[in-house]
N, C-alpha and C positions, 0 to 999 in steps of 0.2 A: 713369391719372387725367389729366383735362384741367385745364390751368391756367386760373384765372379771368382774364378779360381786361377787368376793370373799371378805370376811371380816375376820378380825382376831377374834379368839374366845373370847378374852378379850380385850376390847378397853378402853383406858383411856379417860376421859371426856375432855381433852385438845385438842387443834387443832392438826391435823396430816398432814404431807406432803405426806406420803406414808405408806403402810402397807405391810409387808412381810407375805403372807398367809402361815400358817403352813403346809398345805397339798400339795401345788403345787409349792411353791417358786416363785409365780408370784407376780410382783409388782402391787399394786393397787393405783392409784393416788387419791389424796384427791378429785379432781374434779369428777372422775368417781364414787367414793364412795358416794359422796353427791348426784350425779345424780340418783344413784340407790335408795337411801332412801328418796329423796326429801330434803328439807332444814332440817338442824339439823343433829345430830349424835346420835347413840345409847348411852344410858346412861351406866355407868360402871356396869358390873355384874361380880360376882366372879364365877358363874357357867356358863361355855361357852354354847352357845345355841346348839352347836353340840352334847352335851351330851344327848339332847333330842332324838337323833336317836336311843338310846339304848332301848327305849320302845315305843310301839304304843300308839295311842290316848287313849286306854282303860287303859293303865298303868299309874302309878303315874308320873306326869310330872310337873315340876316347871312352875310358871308363866313366868319366864324369858326365858324358853325354848320354850314357845309358842308365846310370844309377848314382845315387847320392847317399852318403852315410850321415845319419842324423845323430845329434848328441845323446839321445835317449836309447841308442842302439837299434832303432828301426832303420829300415832301408827304403828309400824312395826310388822306384823303378819307372823309367820313362819309356813309353812306346807310342808309335804312331798308329797302332792298331785301334780299331773301334770296337767297343762292346755293344752288340746289337741283339743280344739274347743267346749267342752261341757259346758263351762261357769263357771267352778269352781272358777276361779279367782274372778269373780264378786260375786258369792254366798258366798264365804268364807269372802270376804271383807264386805259384807252386814251383815253377822253373827257377826263379830267383832264390826262393827259400831253400830249395834242394842244394844248390851250389854254395850258398852262404852258410849252410848248416844252422839255420834258424827256423822257427815255426812260421807258418804262413801268415799268422795274425800280426807279425812284425813287419810285413811288407806293405808299403803304401804305393799305390799305383797312380801315376799321372798318365792319362791316355788321350790321344788324338787332340792335342792342342799344338798348332803349328809353331807357336812361339816358344814352346818348351821341349818338344819331343823330337827324336830323330824321325826321318822319313822311312818308315818300315813298309812302304808300298800300300796298295789298297787292301782293305779287308775283303778279300774275294778269292775264289778258287780253292778254298780249303788250304790256304797257304800259311796260316798262322802257326799251326802245329809243326809242319815240316821245316819252316823257315825261321819264324820268329821265336818259337820256344828255344831252339838251339842258339839263336843270337843272344837271347837274354841269359841263357845258361852260361855261354862263353863269357859274357860281361860279368856275371856274378862270380864265376869261378876265378876270373882274373882278379876281381876285387878281393876275394878271399885270399888268394896267393899274395897279393900286395900287402894286405893287412897282417898276414902271418909273417911276411918278411920284415915289416916294420917292428913287430913285436920281437922278432929274433934280433934285430939290430939294437933295440932298446936294451935287451938282456944280454947282448953279445954272445948269442948261442947260434947254432945251426938251425935253420928253419925246419929241417927234418925232425928235430927234437921236439917239435910243437904239434899239438893236436887242437882242432877246432870243433866245438860242439855247442849248440844253443847260443851262438854268438859270443862264446868265450874262448879265448886262446889260452891253452894250458901247456906248461912245460911238462913233458911226460915223466921226467925224473924228479924234479923239485916240487912239482904240482903248483908252481907259481902261476897266477892267472892275470889276464887283462881282458876287459870286455871291449866289444865294438864301441860302446858308448865312451869308454876311456880313450880309445884310439881316435875317436872323432874330435877330441880336443887338440890333437896334434896338428900343427901346421904342415907336417910332412905328408899327411893324408891327402890334402888338396893337391900338393905337388905330384904325388904318386898317381893320383887319379887322372892326371893329364895324359897318362900313357895310353896308347892305342890298344884295343883289345886284339890279341893275336888270334889268328884263325885256328891255330893248332893247340890251343890251351886244352888241357885234359879235363874232361867233365866226368861226373859220377857215373859209373857203369850201372846198367839196369838192375843187376843183382843186388846193388847196395842202395837203391832208391828208398828214401824215407818219406818224402813229401810227394814226389811224382809217383803215379800209380795208385794214389788214394783218392777217395771221393771227397775232395775239399769243396764245400759249398761256395756259392757266389759271395764274395766279400760284402757286397752291398745288398744282399738278398733281402734282409729285413726291411730296408728302405723301399725296396720294390713292392713287397707285399703289404706294407703299411701305408703306402702312398706318399712317403716322405721324399722319395726320389723325384727329381725334376727332369723330365724329358725335354728335348729341344722345344717341343710345343708348349712347355710350361715356363720357359724363360721369360722374364719380365725385366725391362730396363727402365730406369727413371725417365719420366717425360715421354714415354713410348706411345706411338700410334699404331693402329692396326690397318694393314693394307689389303685391298682386294684388286685383282687384276682382270682387265677385260680380256676375255678369250674369244677367238674367232668362232663364228657360228658353225664352221665345219673345217675339216682338215684342208690345208692349202688355201683357205680363204684369206684375202687381203683387205685391209680397211681402206675404204675410199673416202668416207667423210663421217664426221660425228659432231654433235653439238654438246659441248661441255658446260654450257651456261647453267643448267638446272643444278648440277652437282656443285658447281662453284658458288652458287647462291646459298647453299646449305651451311648452316652455322657449324663451325669447327671442322669442316671438311676441306681437305686439300686434294686437288686434282693435278695429276702429272701426265703429260703426253710428250713422247719422244718418238716421232715417226709412227711405227705400228704399235709401239708400247703405250698403253693407257692404263693408269691405275688411280685408285682413290685411297686416301688414308684419313682416318678419323680416330677419336678416342675409344671407339668400340668397334668390334667386328660388325655388329648389327648396323651401325650408322654407315660404315664404309660400304657394306653390301647394299644398303638402301641407295646410296649415292651412285654406285656402279649400275644398279638396276635402272636408275633414271636416265643415265646417259646411254646405256646399252640399247634402249628403245629407239634412240636417234641414229644409231650406227648404220651405215650402208656398207655392204660387203661385196666383193667380187669373188665368186666361188669357182671352183674347178671340179670337173667330173672325177669321181672316185669309185673304185670297185666296191663290191658288196661282199659280205661274208658268205652270201649264198653262192657266189661263184669264185670263192677264194682259191680253191685248189686248181681249177682250170686256169685261173689267172697266174698262179705260181708256175705251173707247167709251161704255159705259153711264154712266160718271160724268164725262163731258166737261162742262166748264163754259164758259158764255158770259157776256158782261157784263164790266164793268170794263175792263181793257185789251184784252179779247178782242173787238175790233171789226175787221171786215175792212178791208183796204186795197184799194181798187179803182181801176181806170183803164178808160176806155171803158165798154162795156156787155157784160158776160159773157153775159148772156141772148141778146143780139143776135148775139154772136160764135158761140155754139154753134148758134143757129138757122140761121146761114148756112154752117156748116161742112159739108163733104162727108163727113168722117169724124170721129167722136168716140170717144175712148178714155177709160176710167175704170179705175183700178187702185188698190189699197191696199198700202202698204208697212209693215213692222213692224220695230222695233228693240228688242232686249232690253236689260235693265239690265246694265251692266258695272262692274267695280271698277277702281280706279286701279292697284292692285298695285305701289306703289313698292317699291324694294329695301329701304328702311328703314321698317318699320311705325311707328306713332305711339310717341313716347317723351317722357318729361319727368322732370325732377328738380326738386323744390320745396324751398325752405328759408326758414324764417321767422326773423327777427331783430328783436326789439323792435317787433313789430307790422307789420314790413315784409316783403313777400314777394318773393323772387327765384326765377325759374323759368328753367331751361335746357330748351328744347324744340324740336321740329321743326314749325314752322308757317310759313305764308307771309304772315301778317299780324301781325307782332309787336305793333304798337300796338292792333290790333283785339282781340287776345287779352288784352292788358294791360287794356283797358277792360272786357272780359268778366269777367276775374278780379276787378277792382275792384268790379264790381256784385255778383258772387257773394258776395264776402266783406265787402261794404259798407264798403270802405275807400277813401280818396282814390286817384285814379289814380297820383299821384306816389309812392304807397307800394308800387307794384307795378313790378317790373322784369322784363322778358322778354328773354332772350338766346337768339339762334338761331344756333348754329354751322352752318357749311355742312352741309346735310342731304342725305339719300339719296333724293331724288326727292319729287315731290308731284303734278304733273300736274293741278292744280286740286283735289286731294283733301285738302289740309291747311289749309283756310281756318279751321278751328275748333280749339279747344284742349282737347279732352276729356281727354287724358292729363294736361295741365297742371293742370286743375281737380282731377282725381282725386288726383294726387300732392300738391297743395296741401291738400286736405281731410285726407288722412292726416297730412301733416307738421304741420299746425296742431294736431291733437290730440296727436300723439306727441311734438312738440317736438324732432324730429330731421329732418334731410334725408331725403326719401323719393323713390325712383325708381319710376316706373311705366312698364314696357315692354309695349306690346301685343304679343300673339302674332299670328302670321299669321292664325289662325282668328278672332281678335278683329277684326283689320283687315278681313277679309272680311265679318264679320257685323255689326259695329257702326259702321264708317265709312260715310259716305254714298256713293251710287253715281251713275253717269251715268244720267240719266232714260231710261226706256223710251219708246217712241213708236209711235203709229199715225198714218200719214200718208196722206191720201186725195188722189189726183191725178186731174184731168180735163183733157183737152186736145182742142182742135178744129183740124182741118186743112182748108184750102180745097182747091179742085180742083187747084191747082198744087202742093200739098204743103207750103204755108206754114202755120206755126202762127199761128192768129188768135184763139184763145181759151184761157185758162188759169185753172183753179180749183184752188187748193192749200190744203188744210186740214190742219194738224198738231194732234195731241192729245198734250200733255204734255212734249215736249222743250224748249219755249221758242222764242223768236223769233230766236235767233241764226242768221244766214245764211239766213233764210227768203225774202228777196226774190229774185226771179229776175233774173239778169243779162241775160236774153234780151229782144230787142225783140218784144213781143207787144202788139197793139193793145188787146185786151180781157183784163183780169186781175182776179182776186179772190184775195187771200191772207189767210189767217186762222190765228192761233195760239191754241189753246185749252188751258186747264189741265185737270187731272183729279185724282182721288183716287189718290195714289201709294201702293201697298202697301209700298214700301220708302222709307227716307229717301234723298232724292236731292239732288244739288247740282252744283257745277261740275265740269267735266272738260275735258280739252284740247280747246279750240275749242267747248266748250259744246254746244248743240243743233245747231250747223252740221254736225256729222258726220251726224246723222240726216236733216236737211233736204236736205243735198247728196246723200246716198245716194238718197233718193226722187226728187229732181228729176233728177239725172243718169241714173238708171236709166230713169225715165219718158221722158226725152228720147231715149234709145235706142229705146224702144218706139215713140215717135212717128216716129223716123227710119225704122224698119222699116215702119211703116204707110204712110209717104210714099214708100217704095221708094228711100230716099236713103242715101248713105254717112253713118255717124254723125258723121264729122269735117265733111263738107260741110254737113250739116244744121245743126250747131251754128254754123259760121262764117256761114251764111246768116242767122242770127238774132242774131248778136253785133255790137253796135256798140261795146262796151267794148274799146278798143284794147289795153289792158294784158292782158286775158284772151285776146284774139286772139293776142297776141305769144307768150304762154307755151304756148298750145294749138298754134300752128304750130311752135314750137320743139320741143316734146315729140314731135309727130308726125314732124317732120323727122329728129330724132336716132333715133327708134324705127324709122324707115323704114316708116311706116304703110301707104302704098298697096301696097307689095310684100309686106309681111307679112300683110296682110289677105287677099291672094290665096292665101296658103299655108295658110289655116285648114282644119283637118280635124275629124273627129268627136272627135279626142283632143287637139287643140291649137287654142286660141282666143285672139283678141286683143280688147281693149276699151280704151276711153278715157273720160276724164271731166275736167271742169274746174270751177273755181269761184273765188269771192272771199269774203274775210272778213278782219277786222282790218286793212283797208286794204292787203292784199297779195293776190296772185293765184297760182293754181297750176293745172297740168294734168298728167295722168298717163296714160301708155300702159302697158298690162299684157299680158303673155303668160301664159296658164295652160295646164297640162297636165292632162288628165282621165284618171284611173286608173279605168276603168269596172269593173274586177274588184273594186276596193276601194271603189267609189263615192266617190272622193276627189278634191278639188280641190287642185292643187299650183301655187302661183304661182312661175313660172319666171324672170320678168324684169319689172322695174319701171323705167320711164324717166320721170322727173319733171322738169318745168321749173318754176322758182319765182322770183318777183320780189317784193321788198318794199322797193323804193326803193334808195338808196345802201347798199351792203353795208359794214357796220362791221367785221366780222371774218369773212373768207371761210371759214376752216377751221371756226370755231365754227358758222357758219350751215350749212355742209355737214353737220356732225354733227347739228344740229337737224333738218334735213330727213330725213336717214337715220333718225333716231330716230322721227320722225313716221310714216314709211313702215312701219317695223316695228311700232310701236304700233298703227297703223291696221289692220294685217293681222290682229291678234288678234281684235278684235270683228267684223271682216268675216267671218272663217272659223269661229272656235270659241268665243270668249269669251261667256259669258252666266251670269247669276246664276239658279240654280235654287232655288226655295223652296216650302215647303208648311207649313201650320199654324203660320206665324210663325217658321219655322226655315230657315236657309240649308242647303241639301243638299250643296253643293260648296264648303265653306269651306276650301279648300286647293288647292295647285297640281296635285294628282293629279286632282281632279275639275274644276278650273277651268283650261282649257287656254290659257295664254299662249303666244306663239310660242317655239319652241325653236330651237336652232342649225340643226337640219335644215330649218326653215321659211324660213331666210334666202335670198331669191332674189338674182339678180344685180341690183344696185341702181345705176342710172345717174342722176346728178343734174346738172342744168344750171341754174346760177344766173345770173340776168339782172340786171345792175347798172344800174339806172335812176337817173340822177343829177339829174334835174330836179324831183324831188319829195322831201319829207322821208322819212327812214328809218322803216319800220314794223317791228314785231316779226316774228320768224320761227319762233317755237316752237310755233305752233298750226295755222295754215292748211294747211301741207303734209299734214296728216292727212286732210283732207276728201275728197280725190279718189281715195283708194285703194279703198275699198269699192265704190263704183259702177263703177269701171273693172274690178274683178275680176268683179262681177256681169255686166257687159256682155260680158266675155271668155268667161265660162261660157256665156252664151246663144249667142255666135257659134259655139262648138264644138258645143254639144249641142242648141240650140233650146229649152232649158229656161230659163225666166225665173224667177230666184230673187228673190223680193221680201221676204225676211226676213233680218235679221241676228241671229245668225251664219248664214252660208249653208250650212255643211257639212251640218248635220242636215237642213235643208230640201231641199238638193240630193239627198241620199241617198234621201229619201222620194219624190222625183219621178223619179229616174233609172230 
């Protein structure tokens, strides 16, 4: 059972035995409270930290809403960001430690609890590093300045005469000292921390970083590897029931009739129906599932016709939409460029729907107390889900509390709170806490997917083999990463929507995966038509120095010229590069072709990545490695298969994510560029893998695979 980690908005500095939390009515023992914060208590503040949720990091926020000074000299930092495996807990702790001049182990993080933390926006789009790390740094730097000022006033000296190290303020001349723990006892601190965090507060320059730039491990890493950590699906509340939800037999199906009597007759089972919503709750998941199965047999559904994955791409093209935002971006004259071209190539690329497949499927526990709702769930936008729940149940937002324990992965797939709403609907009727845990099959079937895509490319080469015309139109994946980084005089780029047969949404690096696959594959085709080396062809059209740097680094470490000469009919090499989220990446890949099995085996990946100043080298390395492995899945085998409104491969037996046997030799080279702000590193490294693999397959076999996943398409062509 997970212990509740709620705290009262305003705590008195004396000892407490328990706290009645304002949002949930849940009792919090002193022992649990101290365990959450470490030794010591929050100092008294008159502005509750939950007030910070009214504005995001860019808004005016008080120091007290961002961090709290504890009597033992530790600092509690509040953030709305979610830790879902990407390392934000460590990086944000480093950011605070850097500016407070203390070690990271003295930072206590409270994350993603809407009653306690500011609204820092969704944990999405690689925004934590460029947006929230600076926000935490500004808050911590302001706190340090305020504490230094208080010490100066206490000693009646100028603040410039003081130095802060290891949480100790020292007078440079007299060597008199006072600690953060000593200052925490002063009532003046609470008053000072009411001050808003200025946007222009000076933070530590990169050249003086002590904590940032180092490989700080995840603060709760030991709990993760020993099993002590409790994920959202591990949360248990007293007197809790487990719920199961009736799902339609196919997409778009509506319930016409159902007999609930068999389930209602079962001991300890509660059945809830509200229009199309039907659910069962019981003391165990097994019993709830048994009850649901009994009534599912009696359900009558009205179905609607649905497209099949077999005709997906023709469906997307047929239903492509123009207008609105779908206006082409142009430069030069594409018509003139193609008219003057010596060679013109046109090709179409296809990308299948794929699922996020996080290790932890959706899960939520809901509890109602006096009309107030508390939900423990795995989502990456706590405040967003808080607002959604408030609208669903028509209650004020401050009557809803969303708590997100560190969760088991999201990859852009947990922006929405379906499980939270389902659990809350059951709990409201039953008047007991209810947990809803999605099965893997439910996750595959009812969670949204990465958009499928049809992308049409057209390029024109002049007599010298230079690319002078570019026409790029994508259908359905979105505009992320659609702009070409290459210097082409005449360009037209268009992103179009379509009628998506499946519910689609965000994914790691959004549509940039599809757009980069098409662009970098087509660049190789153009290089072949120009009779040029793929590396030289790209460099000849690249003015972006950051991309050139990673491309040259990857090629150098991979030993591109020598390995390209060793290409055989069974061994190929390929490369690709790209930019997105203000970071740049390049990858070189070696593949082995098993012609007897018609199989592509990725043997070696060498990737260079740059995202500005590196905040945590070990964590960034893990992010890049994770992107490489995740990118290999959709590149080779992952795809959603569906027909008649039903998913045909809603499990890992039919949906082939990478296995341990698929792990290639992975070589990562991180480039630390310190003259620009830091960008996120959790998404962009994924975009270069698929096209590099496709280009390597072509180098070995002469077969150009223009569809993701490649394995099936390759087998048909071999």
